[in-house]
MDAnalysis code that builds the backbone (N, CA, C; Angstrom):
import MDAnalysis as mda
import numpy as np

u = mda.Universe.empty(192, n_residues=64, atom_resindex=np.repeat(np.arange(64), 3), trajectory=True)
u.add_TopologyAttr("name", ["N", "CA", "C"] * 64)
u.add_TopologyAttr("resid", np.arange(1, 65))
u.add_TopologyAttr("resname", ["UNK", "UNK", "UNK", "UNK", "UNK", "UNK", "UNK", "UNK", "UNK", "UNK", "UNK", "UNK", "UNK", "UNK", "UNK", "UNK", "UNK", "UNK", "UNK", "UNK", "UNK", "UNK", "UNK", "UNK", "UNK", "UNK", "UNK", "UNK", "UNK", "UNK", "UNK", "UNK", "UNK", "UNK", "UNK", "UNK", "UNK", "UNK", "UNK", "UNK", "UNK", "UNK", "UNK", "UNK", "UNK", "UNK", "UNK", "UNK", "UNK", "UNK", "UNK", "UNK", "UNK", "UNK", "UNK", "UNK", "UNK", "UNK", "UNK", "UNK", "UNK", "UNK", "UNK", "UNK"])
u.atoms.positions = np.array([
    [-13.253, 10.794, -5.409],
    [-14.032, 9.320, -4.892],
    [-15.225, 9.883, -4.503],
    [-15.500, 8.463, -5.771],
    [-16.468, 8.025, -5.841],
    [-17.075, 7.179, -4.563],
    [-18.022, 7.241, -4.128],
    [-19.021, 6.086, -2.587],
    [-19.030, 4.780, -3.800],
    [-18.426, 3.725, -3.346],
    [-19.000, 2.661, -3.709],
    [-19.113, 2.275, -2.960],
    [-19.912, 1.820, -2.039],
    [-20.210, 1.254, -0.243],
    [-21.915, 1.718, -0.476],
    [-22.903, 0.399, -0.905],
    [-24.349, 0.994, -0.267],
    [-24.914, 0.967, 1.025],
    [-25.924, 1.815, 1.433],
    [-26.963, 1.171, 2.192],
    [-26.067, 0.628, 3.393],
    [-27.072, -0.366, 2.975],
    [-26.430, -1.831, 3.648],
    [-25.493, -2.580, 4.054],
    [-24.314, -2.432, 2.713],
    [-23.263, -2.592, 3.343],
    [-22.645, -1.378, 4.379],
    [-22.793, -0.403, 4.358],
    [-22.660, 0.981, 5.241],
    [-22.951, 0.331, 6.948],
    [-23.807, 0.307, 6.719],
    [-24.265, -0.071, 8.460],
    [-23.990, -1.408, 8.906],
    [-23.787, -2.195, 7.497],
    [-22.997, -3.286, 8.766],
    [-21.810, -3.281, 8.879],
    [-20.920, -2.181, 8.121],
    [-19.455, -2.684, 8.048],
    [-19.335, -0.763, 9.537],
    [-20.328, -0.070, 9.900],
    [-20.484, 0.757, 11.082],
    [-20.197, -0.068, 12.555],
    [-21.624, -0.972, 12.312],
    [-22.195, -1.645, 13.534],
    [-20.692, -2.950, 13.766],
    [-20.496, -3.406, 12.285],
    [-19.598, -4.917, 12.735],
    [-18.420, -4.476, 13.285],
    [-17.621, -2.823, 12.664],
    [-17.192, -2.423, 13.495],
    [-16.711, -1.664, 14.575],
    [-17.987, -1.540, 14.897],
    [-17.971, -1.297, 16.771],
    [-17.964, -2.184, 17.683],
    [-18.981, -3.223, 16.789],
    [-18.717, -4.362, 17.768],
    [-17.516, -5.134, 17.689],
    [-16.079, -5.055, 16.616],
    [-15.000, -5.443, 16.739],
    [-14.305, -4.351, 17.586],
    [-14.148, -3.128, 17.813],
    [-13.367, -2.462, 18.249],
    [-13.953, -2.760, 20.129],
    [-14.839, -3.053, 19.940],
    [-15.791, -3.517, 21.679],
    [-14.934, -4.904, 21.945],
    [-14.920, -5.431, 21.075],
    [-14.393, -7.187, 21.479],
    [-12.938, -7.233, 21.949],
    [-12.428, -6.557, 20.366],
    [-10.785, -7.299, 20.163],
    [-10.102, -6.337, 20.848],
    [-10.670, -5.032, 20.900],
    [-9.717, -4.062, 21.618],
    [-9.572, -3.595, 22.929],
    [-10.922, -3.587, 23.285],
    [-11.322, -3.626, 24.862],
    [-11.001, -4.997, 25.842],
    [-11.942, -5.895, 25.025],
    [-11.826, -7.001, 25.870],
    [-10.687, -7.955, 25.864],
    [-10.022, -7.891, 24.628],
    [-8.630, -8.743, 24.483],
    [-7.394, -7.705, 24.657],
    [-7.543, -6.250, 24.824],
    [-6.744, -4.973, 24.944],
    [-5.760, -5.736, 24.149],
    [-5.785, -5.509, 22.591],
    [-5.271, -5.518, 21.575],
    [-5.422, -4.573, 20.541],
    [-4.203, -4.657, 19.483],
    [-4.444, -3.278, 17.966],
    [-4.867, -3.852, 17.164],
    [-5.766, -5.383, 17.091],
    [-6.432, -6.051, 16.649],
    [-7.870, -4.636, 16.105],
    [-8.010, -3.961, 17.452],
    [-9.624, -2.867, 17.032],
    [-8.967, -1.782, 16.295],
    [-7.907, -2.072, 15.522],
    [-7.539, -1.064, 13.984],
    [-8.809, -1.420, 13.432],
    [-8.563, -2.708, 12.848],
    [-9.906, -3.535, 12.365],
    [-10.989, -2.753, 11.988],
    [-11.776, -2.569, 13.251],
    [-12.901, -2.067, 13.552],
    [-12.555, -0.775, 13.338],
    [-11.822, -0.108, 13.393],
    [-11.297, 1.344, 13.093],
    [-11.723, 1.533, 11.667],
    [-11.099, 1.040, 11.305],
    [-11.254, 0.951, 9.630],
    [-12.817, 0.148, 8.622],
    [-13.271, -0.201, 9.877],
    [-14.427, -0.759, 8.953],
    [-15.221, 0.451, 9.369],
    [-15.804, 1.443, 10.286],
    [-16.087, 2.257, 10.507],
    [-15.957, 3.408, 9.800],
    [-14.632, 3.721, 9.834],
    [-14.218, 4.724, 8.469],
    [-14.783, 4.572, 7.096],
    [-14.509, 3.114, 6.585],
    [-14.999, 2.857, 5.322],
    [-16.490, 3.136, 5.268],
    [-17.367, 2.583, 6.107],
    [-18.865, 3.098, 5.974],
    [-19.166, 4.278, 6.550],
    [-18.830, 5.421, 7.436],
    [-18.923, 6.945, 7.851],
    [-18.334, 7.351, 5.918],
    [-17.907, 7.354, 5.795],
    [-17.145, 7.835, 4.377],
    [-17.642, 7.505, 2.891],
    [-18.028, 6.035, 2.966],
    [-18.710, 5.417, 1.921],
    [-17.990, 4.768, 1.192],
    [-16.558, 4.675, 1.012],
    [-16.034, 4.337, -0.048],
    [-14.589, 3.434, 0.539],
    [-14.617, 1.838, 0.156],
    [-13.991, 0.690, 0.417],
    [-12.599, 1.439, -1.317],
    [-11.490, 1.385, -0.209],
    [-10.060, 1.122, -1.301],
    [-10.150, -0.078, -1.958],
    [-10.440, -1.301, -0.768],
    [-10.042, -2.519, -1.937],
    [-11.060, -2.919, -2.672],
    [-12.259, -2.248, -2.435],
    [-13.472, -2.250, -3.547],
    [-13.089, -1.830, -5.309],
    [-11.956, -0.953, -5.344],
    [-11.663, -0.036, -6.289],
    [-10.445, -1.390, -7.385],
    [-9.874, -1.952, -6.699],
    [-9.109, -2.831, -7.960],
    [-9.821, -4.315, -8.149],
    [-10.954, -4.595, -7.018],
    [-11.770, -5.828, -7.381],
    [-12.831, -5.288, -8.388],
    [-13.156, -3.805, -8.720],
    [-14.573, -3.231, -9.043],
    [-16.013, -4.006, -8.390],
    [-15.695, -3.471, -7.348],
    [-16.850, -3.987, -6.551],
    [-17.754, -2.675, -6.544],
    [-18.841, -3.026, -6.809],
    [-19.419, -1.401, -6.104],
    [-20.699, -1.219, -5.594],
    [-21.373, -2.076, -4.108],
    [-22.539, -2.240, -3.827],
    [-23.255, -0.638, -3.471],
    [-22.730, 0.375, -4.232],
    [-23.818, 1.548, -4.209],
    [-24.605, 2.173, -5.546],
    [-24.344, 1.176, -6.170],
    [-25.110, 1.512, -7.621],
    [-26.525, 1.239, -7.225],
    [-27.028, 2.640, -7.909],
    [-29.014, 2.413, -8.037],
    [-29.245, 1.131, -8.745],
    [-30.291, 0.613, -8.154],
    [-30.961, -0.726, -8.864],
    [-31.537, -0.176, -9.556],
    [-31.993, -0.660, -10.840],
    [-33.665, -0.150, -11.522],
    [-34.854, -1.357, -10.994],
    [-35.708, -0.994, -10.864],
    [-36.954, -1.343, -10.510],
    [-37.423, -2.690, -11.476],
])
């Protein structure tokens, strides 16, 4: 499993996922918080399965 999530994308996923978990899960008491869990997990593991068929890789090293 090749990492395809870059550092900026990673932190956005983790922080955004936590926010979604708090707002949707706790506040609305719904199962929609699972979206936040998926975001957090893809941020932690630095791999997004949806990026593979779309051929997106935000983890590529950029040349200065």
